[in-house]
C-alpha positions, 0 to 999 in steps of 0.5 A, a space after each residue: 489203572 492204565 498201567 495194570 490194564 484196568 478201567 475205573 468208572 467214577 461219576 463226578 459233579 465237580 468238574 475240577 476233580 474230574 479234570 484233575 484225576 481223569 484220563 478221559 472225561 465224558 460230559 453228559 448233557 440231558 443224559 446224552 454225551 455231549 463231549 468226550 476226550 481228555 480233560 484238556 479237550 473237554 474242559 474248555 471255556 466254549 464247551 463248559 459255557 455251552 453245556 452249563 449256560 454260564 460264563 466260565 473262567 479257566 486257568 491251569 492248575 499251577 501244580 498239575 497243569 490240568 484245566 481249572 474252571 470257575 463260574 464267573 458272575 456278571 
């Protein structure tokens, strides 16, 4: 879309889909913007652990290289 000068707004609750298909990610917490930036900037362990109050394991998607997040049970 950016090549055509278009903007598409998508609301996703699946962090991995947001990471994979978005150029810019906005992380909301209690209705407020907590972080905004590229998936590489927003989808980090410290940011997601703080927002969701849970332990997260992150790896790079082996095909795209984008962040891939998984909750960890302890």
